[in-house]
N, C-alpha and C positions, 0 to 999 in steps of 0.2 A: 504494500500500500504506500504510494508516494507521499500521501498526506500523513504527517506524523504529529506527535505531541509538540515538537519544536515549532511547527507551523502554527499550532494553536496558541502557544506561548507568545510567538511574535505578533500574531493578530491582536491578542489582548494587550500587548505592550505598545505596539506601534499603530494599531488600527488596520493593518494590512499585512499580507504575506504572499510571497510568490512561490509556487510549487512548479519546479521544472520537471520535465519528463512525466507529467501527469498522464498524457496519452502516449502509449508506446508506438512503435513504428507501424504496426498493422492498423491500430485504431486511427492513427493520424492519416494514414494513406486512405482509408475508407472515408474519413471526414472530408478530406480535401477533394476527393472524387465527387462527393455529394454536394459540397459547396459550389463546385464547378457547374452544377445544374442551375444555379441561381445567378452567379456572377462570372464575368470573364476576368482573366488575369490582365495585368497592365499591358502585356505585349499584344494580346488579342484586342484589347480596347484600342490601343494606338493604331493597330493595323486596319480597323474598321470603325472609326469613331461615329460615323453616321448611323451605323447599326445599333449603337448603344446610347444614342442621344437621349432617349427616354428611359434609360435603365433605372429601375427601382433598386436602391442600394441597401434594402433591408428585407428580411423575410422572417416570418414567425412560425412558431410551433402550431401544429405538427408538420414535420418535414417529409418530403417524399422519400428521402433516404432514412432508413431505420437507424443508422449509426448516430446521426445527429439527434434523433429522439432519445436514444439511450444515453448520450452525453448529457442531455438536458435533465435526465433523471438518474444520473450516475450514482450507484450505491456509495462510493467513496465520498462524493459531495454531500449526499444525504447524511451520512454518518458524521461528517465534519460539522455540518450545519446544526445537527442535533446537539453536538458538544458545545458549540458556541452559544446556542439559545437555551441549553439546559432542558430540553424537552424531547420527547420521542415521537411527536406528531407535527410534521412541518408541511408547508405547502409551497409549490412553485408559483411565484408571482408572474414572471415573464420569462420567455425564452426567445431571444431575438438575434438573428444572424445579421451581421453588418459588414459592408464593404466600404473601404476608403481608398481613394485614388489620389495620385499626385496632381499638382496644380496645372500641368499641361493637359490632363485628362478631365478632371472634375474638381475644381477648386473647393477646398474645405476650410473651415474656420476653427480657430482655437476657442475652446470654451473658457468661461470664467471658472475659477475655483468655486466649488459648491459642495453641499452635502445632499444625500439622497435618503434622509431619515424618514421622509414622508412617502406614502404611496399616492398614486393618482387620485384615489377616492378617499383619502384620509381626511377626517374632519376634526381630529383631536391632535394635541401636541404629542410628539414622540415620547413613549414611555422611557423611564430611566433604567428599568430592569432589563437584563440581557434578553429575557423571554419576549420582550416587546420590541426588539430591534429587528432590522432587516439585514440579511447577509447577501452579499453580491459576489458573483464569480464572472470573470472574463477569461474565456478559453481562447487561446491564440492558435490559429491554423496556419499562420505565416510568421516568419521571424520578425520581431519588433526591434528595430534599430532606432537610433536617435532621429533618423530621417523618415521613419515609417509610422508616424503618428502615435508615439507612446502615450500611455496614461500617466499623468503626473499626480503624485500623492504627497501629502504633508503629514509627517509623523504626528501621532496623537499628542505627544508631549508639548507640541507647539500650538495646539488648538483647543486645549481643555477649557480655556477662558473665553473662547470665541463663541458668540451666540449662534444658535441654530437658525435664528431668523434675525435679520437686521431691522432697523426701525421702520422700514417700509414694508415689512412682511415678506422679504425676499430671502431665499436660502442660498443665494450666490454671493460671492465676495469680490468686489471690484478691486483692481490693482491699486487704484489711487487711495481707496479707503483702508485697504489691508495690505500695504506693501510688504510687510514682514512675512506674510504667508507665501508670497511669490518668491521671496528670497530663500525660503526654506523648502520649497517644493522639490521633489526628486522624480526624475523620469524612470518608469519601470521598463527596462530593456529585457527582452525574454526570447528564448528560442521557440520555434513552433512546437506545439504540444504542451506548453506551459499553461498554468491557470493562475490568475491573480485573484486573491480572495480578500475581501474587505467588508466592513460594516457600513450601514447607511449613514452613520455619524462621521465617517472618515471624510476629510476634506480632500477633494481630488478634482481633476478636470481632464477632458479629452483634448488632444491636439491634432492638428491637421498633418497630413503626409507632406513633407517638404521635398522629398525626392521627386524631380520633375515628372518622370514616368515610373511611378511606383504604386504599390497597393498594399493594403493590410486587410486581412479577413479575420474577424473575431466573432465570438459567440457570447452574448450578454445574458446572464441569468440572475434572478434574485429569488430569495426564499424568505419565508417568515413562519412563525409558529401558527398552527391552525387556530389557536384560541384568539389570536390577534386579528379578528375578522375586519377591523377597521383599516388594515393595511391593503396594499395593492392587490386586487383580484383580477386575474386575467380571464377574459372570455375566450375560450379556445375556438379557433377557427375550424369549421367543418364538423358539425354534430353528426352522429352516425346516420341520422335520417336525412341529411342534406346531400346535394350533389357533390359537395367537396369533402364528404365524409370518409372516403376510403383510406386516406393516410392515417387519420385518427383511429379509425376502426382497426386497422392493421396493427398499430402500435398497442392499443388497449389489449388486443388479443395476445400479443407476444410479451407483454409486460408482466412483472411480478406484482403480487398484491401490494407490496410497499411502494412500487413505482406508481401504480394506479392511485394509491392513497395520496401521493404527493400532488396529484392533479385534482384532488377533491373527491375521489371515488370512495364510497363507504368501505370501511375496513371490515375484514372478516369478524364476525361476532357482533357487528353493529345491529341495533334494533331495526335498522332499515330492511334487513334481509328477512324475507318470508317467502312462502311458496309462490306468491304472485310476482314479487320483485325478482326472484331467482329466474322464473320463467321469462319475464320481460327482458331482463338483461341478457339472458341466453339467446333470445331472438335478435337483439341488437348486435351482439358479438358472437356469432355462431362458432368461431374458432377459439373462444376463450375457455380456459379450464375453470369450471364453476365449483370444483370440489372444495377449495378453501372456504368458500362462502356457504356451502351446504352443511358444514359441520355444526354450526351453531346458528339457528335462525328461529324466528317466531312464526308458527303456522298461522295462516289466515283463518279466522273463525267464521 
């Protein structure tokens, strides 16, 4: 397991940690092949820019390639998030694949430093206990050099007295108002197959690719405790009853009960399960192993 106690200690100390070799060669090869279904590399882009003029530079879960779906719900990530949050029931908030290109292909902008303590639908102030935090992961499918749009992070010791919101209600920090943060930011340089892990309270920013004809492909994930229902909740594209459902159906059928639970699927033993719901779910996902859900359920009277 590439994620170890040292990474957990560093995240708690600094607010972030980098895990190299998170994906081995075979996993990384499959991921890159599946990413190519969504985005061209910079050489392809430069060779036919008119073809990619309207290119959408992001894609969301579920993916047509099963490996990307399994990275989104990777058991090592789940185990790490459970340790950080101190709970055994977590949810996946978002899973977004992103492409960045150099300025000669598709100019990008540097973000301001900010925190992601809030979810899109959050109506309350972020909780102070670890169980009420969000955990983020960025999986890199290409090498991240200084010219390839690295994420910049500010170690936790420099931000403990910084407000999560400024006086205007903004969670971003301008360079004029907070010059000391920009002086202390550090770029995260990483080989392909690495994952950057951090919390929603960590001050960070994305940067643009400066290599004229370059690219960076990365996978953005976030997680929260199931009980923190006020945090970001993703609406998964492609319900099993919709025309775009096959990818989601295929993943649900191949997933483990824990992976399904990460998406909000009722756990084995939940009061949800009874004869009627078992039969209904089996119809939606005919290739799914229903045995784990049949062991404990409440019959319909």
